C-alpha positions as CSV (number, residue, x, y, z in Angstrom):
1,L,160.3,-24.3,134.5
2,D,158.8,-24.3,131.2
3,D,162.0,-24.5,129.2
4,G,165.0,-26.8,129.4
5,E,168.3,-27.7,127.7
6,D,168.9,-30.5,125.2
7,A,171.6,-33.0,126.2
8,A,173.4,-35.5,123.9
9,N,171.9,-38.9,123.9
10,H,169.3,-37.8,126.5
11,R,165.9,-38.8,125.1
12,T,162.5,-39.7,126.3
13,S,159.1,-40.5,124.7
14,A,155.5,-39.4,125.1
15,H,154.8,-42.9,126.6
16,D,157.5,-42.2,129.3
17,I,155.9,-38.9,130.1
18,A,152.5,-40.4,130.3
19,L,153.8,-43.1,132.8
20,M,155.4,-40.4,135.0
21,S,152.3,-38.3,134.9
22,R,150.1,-41.2,135.9
23,E,152.3,-42.1,138.8
24,L,152.4,-38.4,139.9
25,L,148.6,-38.2,139.9
26,K,148.1,-41.6,141.4
27,N,150.6,-41.2,144.4
28,H,150.4,-37.4,144.9
29,P,146.8,-36.3,143.9
30,D,147.2,-33.0,145.8
31,I,149.4,-31.8,143.0
32,T,146.3,-30.8,141.1
33,K,145.7,-28.1,143.8
34,F,148.7,-26.3,142.2
35,T,148.6,-27.4,138.6
36,T,145.0,-26.1,138.2
37,I,145.9,-22.5,139.4
38,W,145.4,-20.2,136.4
39,M,146.8,-17.0,137.9
40,D,148.5,-16.0,141.1
41,S,150.9,-13.5,142.4
42,I,154.0,-13.4,144.6
43,R,155.9,-10.7,146.6
44,N,152.7,-9.4,148.1
45,G,151.0,-9.0,144.8
46,E,153.8,-7.1,143.1
47,F,154.6,-9.8,140.6
48,G,151.9,-11.7,138.6
49,L,152.1,-15.3,137.4
50,S,150.0,-17.1,134.8
51,N,149.9,-20.8,134.1
52,P,151.5,-21.6,130.7
53,N,149.1,-24.5,130.4
54,K,146.1,-22.7,128.8
55,M,144.0,-25.8,129.0
56,V,143.5,-25.2,132.7
57,R,141.4,-22.2,131.9
58,F,139.7,-23.3,128.6
59,Y,139.3,-27.2,128.8
60,N,136.4,-28.6,131.0
61,G,137.8,-30.8,133.7
62,C,141.4,-30.1,133.1
63,T,143.6,-30.9,136.1
64,G,147.0,-30.0,134.7
65,L,149.7,-31.0,134.1
66,K,152.9,-29.7,132.6
67,T,154.2,-27.8,129.5
68,G,157.7,-28.0,128.2
69,F,159.9,-26.8,125.4
70,T,163.4,-27.3,124.1
71,R,164.8,-26.6,120.7
72,G,165.3,-30.3,120.1
73,A,162.0,-31.5,121.6
74,G,159.8,-28.7,120.4
75,Y,156.6,-27.7,122.2
76,C,155.5,-30.5,124.6
77,L,152.5,-31.0,126.9
78,S,151.3,-33.6,129.4
79,A,147.6,-32.7,129.8
80,S,145.3,-34.4,132.3
81,A,141.6,-34.1,132.8
82,E,138.8,-35.7,134.8
83,R,135.1,-36.0,134.1
84,E,132.6,-38.3,135.9
85,G,135.4,-40.1,137.8
86,L,137.3,-40.9,134.6
87,Q,140.8,-39.5,134.5
88,L,142.7,-39.3,131.3
89,I,146.2,-38.1,130.3
90,A,147.2,-37.0,126.8
91,V,150.9,-36.3,125.9
92,V,152.3,-34.7,122.8
93,M,155.9,-33.8,121.9
94,G,157.7,-32.2,119.0
95,C,154.9,-29.6,118.2
96,E,155.8,-26.7,116.0
97,T,153.8,-24.1,118.1
98,T,152.3,-23.9,121.5
99,Q,148.8,-23.6,119.9
100,K,149.4,-27.0,118.2
101,R,150.3,-28.8,121.4
102,F,147.1,-27.6,123.0
103,A,145.0,-28.6,120.0
104,A,146.5,-32.0,119.8
105,C,145.9,-32.8,123.5
106,K,142.4,-31.4,123.4
107,S,141.6,-33.7,120.4
108,M,142.9,-36.8,122.2
109,L,141.1,-36.0,125.5
110,D,137.9,-35.3,123.5
111,Y,138.2,-38.7,121.9
112,G,138.8,-40.4,125.2
113,F,135.8,-38.8,127.0
114,A,133.6,-39.4,124.0
115,N,134.4,-43.1,123.5
116,Y,135.2,-44.5,127.0
117,A,133.5,-44.7,130.4
118,L,134.4,-45.9,133.9
119,I,132.0,-48.4,135.5
120,Q,131.7,-49.8,139.0
121,P,130.0,-53.2,138.8
122,E,127.1,-53.8,141.1
123,L,127.5,-56.5,143.8
124,P,124.7,-58.6,145.2
125,E,123.5,-57.3,148.6
126,N,124.2,-60.6,150.5
127,A,127.4,-62.0,149.0
128,T,128.2,-64.4,151.8
129,V,129.4,-68.0,152.1
130,P,128.4,-70.4,154.9
131,V,131.2,-71.4,157.2
132,K,131.4,-74.9,158.7
133,L,133.0,-75.3,162.1
134,G,133.8,-71.6,162.3
135,I,133.2,-69.1,165.2
136,T,130.8,-67.4,162.8
137,D,128.3,-69.1,160.6
138,S,129.2,-67.2,157.4
139,V,131.9,-64.9,155.8
140,K,131.4,-61.9,153.5
141,A,132.8,-62.2,150.0
142,V,134.2,-59.1,148.4
143,P,136.1,-58.4,145.1
144,A,139.8,-58.8,145.3
145,S,140.1,-55.5,143.5
146,D,137.9,-52.4,143.3
147,G,136.3,-53.7,140.2
148,Q,136.3,-50.4,138.3
149,M,136.7,-50.9,134.6
150,L,137.3,-48.8,131.5
151,I,135.0,-49.8,128.7
152,D,133.7,-48.6,125.4
153,K,130.8,-46.2,126.0
154,G,128.6,-48.2,123.6
155,Q,128.9,-51.2,126.0
156,K,127.8,-49.4,129.1
157,S,124.1,-50.2,128.9
158,A,124.8,-53.9,128.2
159,V,127.1,-54.5,131.2
160,T,126.0,-57.3,133.6
161,T,127.6,-58.8,136.7
162,E,127.4,-62.4,137.8
163,V,128.8,-63.7,141.1
164,V,129.4,-67.4,141.7
165,L,130.4,-68.3,145.2
166,D,131.4,-71.6,146.9
167,E,128.5,-73.4,148.5
168,E,130.3,-73.8,151.8
169,V,133.8,-73.5,153.3
170,T,135.4,-75.1,156.3
171,A,137.1,-73.1,159.0
172,P,139.6,-71.8,159.4
173,V,139.1,-69.2,156.7
174,S,141.9,-66.8,155.9
175,Q,141.4,-63.1,155.1
176,G,141.7,-62.8,151.3
177,Q,141.0,-66.5,150.8
178,R,139.3,-67.1,147.4
179,L,135.5,-67.8,147.7
180,G,134.4,-67.5,144.1
181,T,134.4,-65.4,141.0
182,M,132.7,-62.1,139.8
183,T,132.3,-62.2,136.0
184,I,131.6,-58.9,134.2
185,K,130.1,-59.1,130.7
186,A,128.8,-56.9,127.9
187,G,126.3,-59.1,126.3
188,E,128.1,-62.4,125.8
189,Q,131.5,-60.9,125.8
190,I,133.4,-61.4,129.1
191,L,135.2,-58.2,130.1
192,A,136.8,-59.3,133.3
193,E,136.8,-62.1,135.9
194,I,137.6,-60.9,139.3
195,P,138.2,-63.2,142.3
196,M,135.8,-62.9,145.2
197,V,137.7,-63.2,148.5
198,A,136.9,-63.4,152.3
199,E,136.6,-59.9,153.7
200,A,137.8,-61.2,157.1
201,G,139.3,-64.3,158.6
202,V,137.2,-66.9,160.5
203,E,138.7,-69.0,163.2
204,K,137.9,-72.6,163.7
205,L,135.8,-73.5,166.7
206,T,137.7,-75.1,169.6
207,F,136.4,-78.4,171.1
208,W,134.8,-76.5,174.0
209,Q,133.2,-73.9,171.7
210,M,131.7,-76.8,169.6
211,Y,130.5,-78.5,172.7
212,K,128.8,-75.3,174.0
213,K,127.3,-74.6,170.6
214,L,125.9,-78.1,170.5
215,L,124.5,-77.8,174.0
216,R,122.7,-74.6,173.2
217,K,121.0,-76.3,170.3
218,V,119.9,-79.2,172.4
219,C,118.6,-76.9,175.1
220,M,116.7,-74.8,172.5
221,K,114.8,-78.0,171.4
């Protein structure tokens, strides 16, 4: 429902609504299939419905999310939008008119898309570490997190990625074991340092496996 009732000592903030909106979009992304519907009908087309969130129709990339109004809170809106993989949420409360809430959220989203960008740092093609006494000779190193970062748009062209890995590790190697560090910079400014970890575990060679491996090397000579 678009309207609600005020209750004594029942308060929230724009920050609270933004957190709830983020969790909704993060854990239930299919919600946008419904929040982006502009007009629909029910009862076999006898009754028409229109979305009270006018930004769904008029704002590029809008994905929702929810309008609200009470006499105490005024006109409120949690507006979400996505462009080029960057998802933003703008929340306003206490607006005097419905037009002002749309204008305020539009202004905040415009600012976000104009000034920030989402980047995915590039990884070296062969990010591997040699493994001593392992059933495989090397292990692939991957970032501990997806590495996506929100940065100032002005820094985007200056972003560089540097990966430093251990020269060698000794088996057994555990999945997720730290093998090095990926440093993301904009010029000389360090934006983030992300651990590089083992993509998979590597078991230690048994005595007989080591013996067979040594025997194969001798035979090849």
